[in-house]
N, C-alpha and C positions, 0 to 999 in steps of 0.2 A: 385283236378283235376283228371278226370278219365283217364284211359289208352287208348291210341291209336296208333295202328301200321298200316301201310300202305305198300303193296307189289305190284309191278307192274313189269311184264317181257314183252318183246317186241321181236318177230322174224321179222326180215327185209328181210334177204336173202332168208330163206327157211321156208315156211309155215309148221306148224305140220301136221302130219298125224293123222289118227283116233287112232292108237295105242299110239302115244304121248299124244293127248288129254285125252284118258282114263287114263293114267298114272298120268296125273296131276289131274284128277278128283279124284282119289284114295287119293291125298293128302288133298283135301278140297271139301267139299260137297256143299258149297255155293259161291265158287269163280266164277267170271265171266270168262269163257275160251272160246276161239275162236281160229281158225287157226293160228292166229298172236299173240296172247296175253293171259295174265293170270293177273287177278286183283282181289285183296282181301284186306279187313282190319279186324283188331282184336281190340275189345274193352276189352277183356280180353283173356289170354292164348297167344300161340305163333304159328307161321307157322310151321307145320310139316316137310316140305321139307328142302332141303339144297339148297340155292340159288345158291352157287357156282357150284354145279353140275348140276343144271338145265341150268345155263348159258353155261357150258361147252357141254351140250348134246343138248339143243333146242334153246336157245334164244341169241339174239345180244344186248340186254340191260337188266339190272335189276335196278329198283329204290325202295329204301326203306327209310322211315321217321318214326319217332315216335314223340309224343308230348312232351317228355322230352328232345328232341333236337337232337338225333341221326340221321345223313343223310349218305346215301350210293348210289353211282352210279357206275355199272359195264358196261363196253362197250367192246364187243367182235369185233375184227378187223383181218380180214384175214392176215395172215403173210406176204403175198406178197407185202402189202402195207407199211410195217415197217421194221426196222432191229432192233435186240435186242440192238446193241451199242448205237443207237439213243434214243430208249425207256429208256434205262438205265440212260441216262443224265438228263431226265425229270421226272424219277419216283424213288425218293431216298428211298423210302419204307413207311411203316406206313400209314399215311395220303394219300400219292400218291404212289401206289404200282402197279405191275403187274406180271402176270404168264403167262407161255407158255403152251398150250395145242396142240395137234396135229392139225396143221394148221391154229392156230389162237395164237395172244395175247389177253389177257383179262386185260384192265386197271381197276383199282379199287380205287376209291377215297371215303374216309369216313371222317366224322368229329362226335365227340361224345360230350355229355354234359360236362365232365370235361375239354373239349378244351375251355370252355368259350364262350362267345357271346350271343347276344339276339336272341330269336327264336320266330316265329309266331305260337303260338299253335292252332290257328284257321286255319292254312294250312293243309287240308286234303289230299293234294298229287294229287287230281284229275287234269288233264290236265299238270301236271309237265313234264311228259315224253315226251309227244307230242311237247311241247315247246323245249326240249332239244335234240330231235332226229337228227335234222339236223347236229349236231357237228360230228357225225361219218362219213358221207360222205364226209364233209369237211376235216376231218384228212386223209381219203382215197385219197383225191385230193392232198395231199401234204401240207396242212394248219396245221401247228404246233402249232397253238395258244392254242388249247386245252391242249396240253401236257405242255406247259409253264405254263397255269393257275393251272394245277395239281402241278407243281413244286412250284409254288408261295403259294399254299394252305399249301405244305410241310413247306416252310419257315415261313409262319405265325403260324403255330403250333408248332414252336420251334424244329423241327426235324433237322434243319440245323444251324450251327455255324454263328455268325455274319460275319466273314471273308470269308464264302463260296462264290465263284463267281457264278453267274447266268450262266445257260446254254446259248447258242446262242439265243438272242431274235428274234423270228420270225417276218416277215413284218406284219403290220396291228394291232399290240398290242395296239395302240392308236385308233383304229377305231373298236372296237370290235361290232359284229352284234348282233342281238337279241338272237339267240341261245348261243352264247358264253357268253353273259351277264346274261342269264337265267342260265347257268351252275355256273357262280361265285355266283349269289344270292342264288341258291339252295345250294351250298355246303358251303356258308357262308364266301367267301373271303372278306376282307375289300375293299370297294369300292375306298378309297383313295389310297390303296396299289395298286390296279388295274390301277388306273391313273398313279401313280407313275411309274409302270413299263412300261407304253405305251409311255412315254415322249421321244421325239427325235427318235422314230422308224418309218421307212418309211412306206408308205400305201402298203397294199396287192395289189398285181396285180389283176386286174379283171379277165383276162384270161392268163393262163400260156402259152399256145402256139397259135400262129396265125396259120391260115389254110396253109400258106407258109411254116412254120416250120414243121407242121404236115406232109405235102407231103415229104419234105426232110428227115424227120426221118424215114418215112415208106420205102423210097428208099434206106436207110442204113440197113433196117432189112434183115437178111439172107432170102433166098427164102423158106427154110424149116420153119422158125418161121413165116413168113407171111402166109404159107399155114395152119399152126398150128391154128393161130388166126382165119382165115376165117372158118375152119371146126368147131371150138368150137362155133363160132357165128352161123353157120348154124344150129347145133345140138340144140342150144338154151337150153342147160342143165346147164349152169352156170349163177349165178348173177355177177354183178359188172365187167362184161368182158370189157366194154367200159372204165372203171376207170382203169382196169388193163393195157389195151394198152396204155392209155393216160399216165400212170405212166411209162411204159416202153420207150415210145417215149420221155418223158422229161428226162430220164437218158441218152438217145442217144445224145440230142442236148444240154442237160445243162440247168438248170434253169436260166433265167435272175435275177440276185440278186439285179440289182439296185444299188442305191447308197450305200456307206459303212455305215454300221450301227455303232452306237456310241460304245465305249468301253464297256466291260462287266462290270457290277456293282455288288458289294458285297450285301449280304443279310442286313447288317447294313446300307448301304448307301441307299437301297430301303426303309427300315424303316424310315430313316431319312427324306427322301424326302416325304414319305407318311404323316408323322406327320407334315411337314411344309405345305402340301396341306391340312391337316385337319385343321390346325390353321387358314389358310387363308380363308377356306370355312366358319368356324365358326365365323370368325371376320365379314366377308361379310354378313353372315345371322343376326348377332347381329345389324350390321348396317342397314340392311333392316327392321328389326322388330322395331329398334327404330324410323326410319323414318316413317314406318306404324303407330306407336303408336303416334307419333307426328301430323300425318296427320288426324288420328281419333280424337285427342284431338281438334285440330283446327276446324273440322267439328262440334264437340259437342258445342265448344264455340260460333260458329256462329250460330248454331241451337237454342242454349240457348238465345242468345242476340235477335234472331228475335222473339222467344216466349215471351221474356219479353216486348219487344216493343209493342207486339199485347195485352198484358195483361195491360200494363201501362194506368192508367185512368179508368180501369174496376175493381178495387180492391174490390169494394163493392159486384159487382156481382159475382166475383170469391169466396169470402168468402161465399156467400150463397151457391155456388156450392159445396164447401168443407163441409158444414154442411149437405147438402143433400147426398153427398157420405157417410159421417159418419153414418148417420141415416139408411143406407143401410145395415150396420151391417155384411158385408162378405169381404173377403180377397181382391178380385180385386178392389172394390171401395176404401178400406182403402189404397191401393198402389196408386190409382189415387188421392186420397186426400193429401197423403204426398207428392207427386210430386208438386201438386199445392201450398201447404203450403212452400215448398222449393223455390218456385218462388215468392211467396209473401213475404219471408224473405228477399230475394235479393232486391225487389223493395222497402222494408221498409228501408233497410240499406241505399239505394241510395237517400231515401227522408228524412232521418233523423228520421224515425218512429219506430227505434229499440225497444224502451220500449214499445210502444203501441202494437207492434206485439207480444212481449213477453207475455204481459198481456192477450191477445186472446188466446195464446196457452196454458197458464196456465188454463185459464177457461175452454178450450176444455178438458184438462186433468182432471180436477176435475169433470165435467160433464160425462166424459167417463171412470171413474174409473173402472168400471166393464168390460169394453171392453179391456181385457188384450192384445188381438192380436194387437189392435190399438196402445195402449201404447208402446208394443213392437217396433212397427214401428217407432212411434215418437222419442223413445230412440235411434234406430238404425241411424235415420236421424240427430241425435244431435240437435233436436229442443229444445228450451228453456225448463228449468225445473222450479220449483216453486220458487227457490231461485235466479234465474238468472234475473238480471236486474230489480229487484222488491224493491229495497231500495231507489229508487228516485220517 
């Protein structure tokens, strides 16, 4: 298997300027570089740059994969949308880590070959980041499911002890959207474990604040703070300002937590439930396959019976057709001849003509002794040999 590594960086909030693009070009002469991204792959050798430094300086996303199994996703989030204590709860280190840089948190999710698991070596990385990108805005809107999935990755990779309690499970774990599922799939979180963690969790709210609550919350802002938001909006120099305002208003009125979430579970309890889900899924799949096999067999029996009814009374004509097919001397006619012989064998058994049938097969074998391909097919079909049924 040849080596393959894929690197992709994406800038969401602030496009690269000419100097930034020139700096990136110095790292690779053949990469695809645009004001919002950098994409390259390597069939041998390695990327010259330092992905951590590039994320810290230019980009909001970094995605890496290699065909020996390594996967990595880094996401840069403005610090005003998160707090360190919250991030620490969901990022215990190693496979789910974070670091602080001026003005940002950088979430870092990794999984390597020694972690085990099956990998799709045909995955070239193209389109992966586009499918994952919406998780960043969801997190900035207060949706903590991405952080929880990162914690689940750490639990799966044995970073945590079995008696470790999960962090607060956020709403909507049982109804993951496409980007969240894309993240779980990319980083390799077991689907049964994902299903286990979502059981009993309330649905995520479609809208965090109604218009009436927004008006009420704006009224509670100090005049200076309202003026500050309006000035920044008028200058249009900042990205994500609407999200920042929404975040501030939610903090004023308090988010609607809805119904009480179930008690927090341990890593061991989640694993046990995932195993039970897996056993049930595999049992249902085996039952489905068995039912499908039975259905196919019934259809084959019905088709065979219909075919035999059509051949009954026409045995002499069918024997002539067999001889014609054998005389053709090639693979496909041989296969057709053997199929007809098997039907003739069944008709002979039903009419008590088994010995006569065997004699005709022996005769065919003797006349076709040099047609090894035909003889092989007769043997594979277990049609009579010279010694079978010839003693009477």
